[in-house]
Structure formats: structure tokens, C-alpha cells
C-alpha positions in Angstrom: -37.8 -14.9 -5.5 -37.3 -14.4 -9.5 -39.5 -12.9 -12.0 -39.6 -13.2 -15.7 -41.4 -11.4 -18.0 -41.1 -13.7 -20.9 -40.8 -17.4 -20.1 -40.6 -19.2 -16.5 -38.1 -21.2 -15.0 -39.3 -24.8 -15.7 -38.1 -24.2 -19.7 -34.6 -24.3 -18.5 -33.3 -28.2 -19.2 -31.7 -29.1 -16.1 -28.8 -30.2 -17.4 -28.2 -26.5 -18.8 -26.9 -25.4 -15.5 -23.8 -26.7 -14.0 -24.2 -27.5 -9.8 -23.1 -24.4 -8.8 -25.7 -22.5 -11.0 -28.2 -24.6 -9.7 -27.3 -23.8 -6.2 -27.6 -19.8 -7.3 -30.3 -20.4 -8.4 -32.2 -22.0 -5.9 -30.6 -19.2 -3.5 -32.1 -16.7 -6.1 -36.0 -18.1 -5.9 -35.6 -18.2 -1.9 -35.0 -14.8 -1.5 -37.1 -12.1 -0.3 -35.6 -9.8 -2.7 -37.2 -9.4 -6.3 -34.9 -10.0 -9.2 -36.9 -9.3 -12.4 -35.6 -10.7 -15.7 -36.3 -9.4 -19.4 -35.9 -12.9 -20.4 -35.1 -16.7 -19.4 -31.8 -15.7 -21.5 -31.0 -13.0 -19.5 -31.4 -15.1 -16.1 -29.3 -17.6 -18.0 -26.3 -15.1 -18.5 -25.9 -14.0 -15.4 -25.8 -17.5 -14.4 -22.9 -18.3 -16.3 -21.2 -15.3 -16.1 -20.7 -15.6 -12.5 -20.1 -19.2 -12.9 -17.4 -17.9 -15.3 -15.9 -15.7 -12.5 -15.8 -18.2 -10.0 -13.8 -20.3 -12.5 -11.9 -16.8 -13.2 -11.1 -16.4 -10.0 -10.0 -20.2 -9.3 -7.7 -20.2 -12.2 -6.1 -16.8 -11.3 -5.0 -18.3 -8.0 -3.4 -21.4 -9.6 -1.7 -19.3 -12.6 1.6 -18.5 -10.5 0.9 -14.8 -10.7 2.8 -13.1 -8.0 0.9 -10.1 -5.3 3.0 -6.6 -6.3 2.4 -3.4 -5.4 2.5 -0.4 -7.9 6.0 0.4 -7.3 6.8 -3.2 -8.0 4.3 -4.2 -10.6 5.5 -6.7 -13.8 3.9 -7.8 -16.7 5.1 -9.1 -20.1 5.7 -7.0 -22.3 4.8 -8.7 -25.2 1.2 -7.8 -24.8 1.5 -5.1 -22.1 2.8 -1.5 -21.8 4.1 -1.2 -18.1 3.1 2.0 -17.1 5.1 4.6 -14.5 2.3 4.4 -11.9 2.5 0.6 -12.4 -0.5 0.1 -14.3 -0.9 -2.0 -17.7 -2.0 -1.0 -21.0 -3.0 -3.2 -23.6 -0.2 -2.4 -26.8 -1.5 -1.5 -30.0 -2.1 -4.4 -32.4 -2.4 -7.1 -29.8 -6.1 -8.6 -29.1 -7.6 -7.8 -25.9 -8.6 -11.8 -25.7 -5.1 -12.9 -26.1 -3.6 -10.0 -23.4 -6.1 -11.4 -20.9 -5.6 -15.3 -21.3 -1.8 -14.3 -21.2 -2.1 -13.6 -17.5 -3.7 -17.0 -16.6 -0.9 -18.7 -18.7 2.1 -16.7 -18.6 1.7 -16.0 -14.5 4.7 -16.2 -13.3 5.5 -12.6 -15.8 2.9 -10.5 -13.8 3.1 -9.1 -10.5 0.2 -7.0 -9.3 -2.2 -6.1 -6.2 -5.6 -7.3 -5.3 -7.5 -4.8 -6.9 -6.2 -5.2 -10.0 -6.4 -9.1 -9.5 -10.4 -8.5 -8.9 -10.4 -6.7 -12.4 -9.1 -9.3 -14.5 -10.9 -11.8 -12.9 -14.3 -9.9 -14.4 -12.2 -9.4 -18.0 -11.9 -12.8 -18.0 -15.3 -14.2 -17.1 -16.8 -11.6 -19.5 -14.2 -13.0 -22.2 -15.3 -16.3 -21.6 -19.4 -15.8 -21.1 -19.7 -13.1 -24.3 -16.8 -15.0 -26.7 -13.9 -13.3 -28.0 -15.2 -11.8 -30.9 -17.5 -9.4 -28.8 -14.8 -9.3 -26.2 -12.4 -8.2 -28.7 -14.9 -5.6 -30.5 -15.8 -3.9 -26.8 -12.6 -4.3 -24.9 -10.4 -2.3 -27.0 -8.5 -0.1 -24.7 -7.7 -2.6 -21.8 -5.7 -0.3 -18.8 -5.0 -2.3 -15.8 -4.8 -0.3 -12.9 -6.4 -0.7 -9.2 -10.4 -0.6 -10.0 -9.9 1.6 -12.9 -12.1 -0.2 -16.1 -12.8 -0.2 -19.7 -16.2 1.7 -20.4 -18.3 -1.3 -20.7 -17.4 -3.1 -17.8 -19.7 -1.8 -15.3 -19.6 -2.3 -11.9 -22.4 -2.1 -9.7 -22.4 -1.5 -5.8 -24.7 -2.3 -3.4 -24.8 -2.8 0.6 -26.4 -6.2 1.6 -24.1 -9.1 2.4 -27.4 -11.4 3.0 -27.8 -10.5 -0.8 -24.5 -12.0 -2.2 -23.9 -14.2 -4.8 -21.1 -16.5 -6.1 -19.3 -14.4 -8.4 -19.7 -11.0 -6.8 -16.9 -8.8 -4.9 -16.4 -8.0 -1.3 -14.4 -6.5 1.0 -12.6 -7.4 4.2 -12.0 -4.2 6.1 -8.5 -4.1 7.5 -9.0 -0.5 10.0 -5.9 -1.2 12.5 -3.8 -2.1 9.3 0.3 -1.3 10.4 0.9 1.9 8.3 4.2 0.9 7.2 2.3 -2.2 5.0 -0.9 -0.3 3.9 -1.4 -2.4 1.0 -2.8 -4.9 3.5 -5.3 -2.0 4.6 -7.7 -4.7 3.3 -8.4 -8.0 1.4 -10.8 -7.6 -2.3 -12.1 -11.1 -3.0 -14.4 -12.9 -5.3 -17.2 -14.9 -3.6 -16.8 -18.7 -5.3 -19.3 -20.9 -2.8 -20.9 -20.6 0.9 -18.1 -18.8 3.1 -15.3 -19.3 0.6 -13.4 -16.6 -1.3 -10.3 -16.1 -3.2 -8.1 -12.7 -2.5 -5.0 -12.1 -4.4 -2.0 -12.3 -2.0 -3.5 -14.3 0.3 -5.1 -17.0 -1.5 -8.4 -19.0 -1.3 -10.2 -19.7 2.4 -13.1 -18.9 4.6 -13.8 -15.4 6.2 -11.9 -16.5 9.2 -8.9 -17.2 7.6 -8.8 -13.7 5.7 -9.9 -12.1 8.6 -6.8 -14.1 10.6 -4.2 -13.5 8.0 -5.2 -9.5 8.1 -5.1 -9.0 11.6 -1.4 -10.4 11.4 -0.8 -7.3 9.5 -2.9 -4.8 12.1 -0.1 -2.3 14.0 1.2 -3.2 17.2 -1.3 -2.6 20.2 -4.1 -3.2 17.9 -7.9 -4.1 19.2 -10.1 -3.9 16.2 -9.9 -6.9 14.3 -10.7 -6.9 10.6 -13.9 -7.9 9.4 -16.0 -8.4 6.4 -17.5 -5.2 4.9 -20.9 -5.0 3.4 -19.9 -3.4 0.0 -20.5 -5.6 -2.5 -19.7 -5.0 -6.3 -21.5 -6.8 -8.7 -21.5 -6.6 -13.0 -24.2 -5.4 -15.0 -25.1 -8.1 -16.8 -27.9 -7.0 -18.9 -25.1 -4.4 -20.4 -22.7 -7.3 -20.8 -25.2 -9.3 -22.4 -26.3 -6.7 -25.1 -22.9 -7.0 -26.5 -23.4 -10.7 -27.5 -26.8 -9.6 -29.2 -24.8 -6.6 -31.1 -22.2 -8.6 -32.0 -24.8 -11.2 -33.1 -26.5 -8.6 -35.3 -23.1 -7.4 -36.7 -22.1 -10.7 -37.7 -25.2 -11.2 -39.5 -25.4 -8.3 -41.5 
């Protein structure tokens, strides 16, 4: 169920939302959980951000980036400095928006693991949702390393697979992974649609596809299958929306 402090759903012009956004809206309306929004703008912002997250995941999949462990990660050093631990730090004088977009346009120059891919997808979605000016203002110290994130990108954890929506980050766990390939102890994914996910290193596929691929990386004699964990990560949409409000106020002064 959706509750809005100011406005009602009938005020959203149908042509404002994509088909995917309409699907998300209907799912939230029919949910037994109450989703409260301070305004229609807040609801639409979340739908747009989720839609951009889905598109960013698809774009990263098509970009030509490679899977790599921290020891063999690589980046375009015109924009990023590769740190000794295999992370990428934004070079001084480079606009954050330019560096993030370069990953998607020059993907062959990059290799990283699956957790970093999720963060990159979220950064790209934020960029496309709040715009270049706000992104460059609030994300000046980008550092891409596993789950490390800029302080302004806050991800909220939850543990309810019945309340997942497109654009959420989920995790397929592989408890009997081969200890010689620890990178396959699980797969971080973005939910793209009903039973459709993107995981860097595996690609796009259903939950059955993800589990099948992870099961191939189990230790000899393993008996326990990989499975979809109940851990879910969702961006703090209202915090991100406040950046656009503050940016608008700054421009207006």
C-alpha cells in the first residue's frame, strides 16, 4: 500500500512513467506493507531511480567490462588511480560524472569484481537521476573498492524477499564454494524484472541460471546448492532526492 502526505496517485500523468515504473507502482500499491512518501515527487523520484538502476545494470553488461579479482583489476588511468589493493580512486581534477560514464563507454579498459559492479551501477543510476551538477557536487571523492561507497550513497539493508523491487541489490550465496576460487562464494546482483537479474561475472539470467552457474564453482563432493539469500540493499532515495533540492536552491541563489 502507498500513502502520500501531499497529493494522490491520480495526479501522476500516465505518460510520465515507463512500463517498468508502472509495474513497480502497481506492486507497491498491492503490497501488504505500507510505503509512505512525503510527496508525489518523492514517489516518482524513487521509481525513476529504480528504472535508471535497471538500465545502468543492462548498460554495464553491454559495456565490455571484464570480471577481475582485486589482484588483477584494471581501470582507465586517465580518470582513475588504481590503488595497491585493487581499488579505483578518482584522479584529482576529473569530474565524477565523466569518470563514471567512462566505465560504460570504455568498458574494455576495466576489470573488477561483482560487489564493485553493484556500486558502479548505483553511482550511474544516481548520476542519471539527479543530474551532472548535483552528482559532481556531492560525489567528489569516489573510491571504487568492493562495498566501499561515498558517504552520500547510503544503502539500506533489509531481509524480506517478498518485498523486493526492480533496482534492488540481492545476493546469491554459494556456501560450498571451492576454496581455491573464493570469488565464487556468491554473486551480487541487481534485480531487473520478475526473476531476471544481472550479476557481473555471470551476466543476465533467472535465479535458476545464477544458481546453476554458482553450483559449477562448488568444492568437489559438495552437497548444498547455492541459493538466493534474503539480504536486500536499497538506496536511501529520500537522501538522494534531497541533493536535487539543495542543488536547485544553490543554483537559485
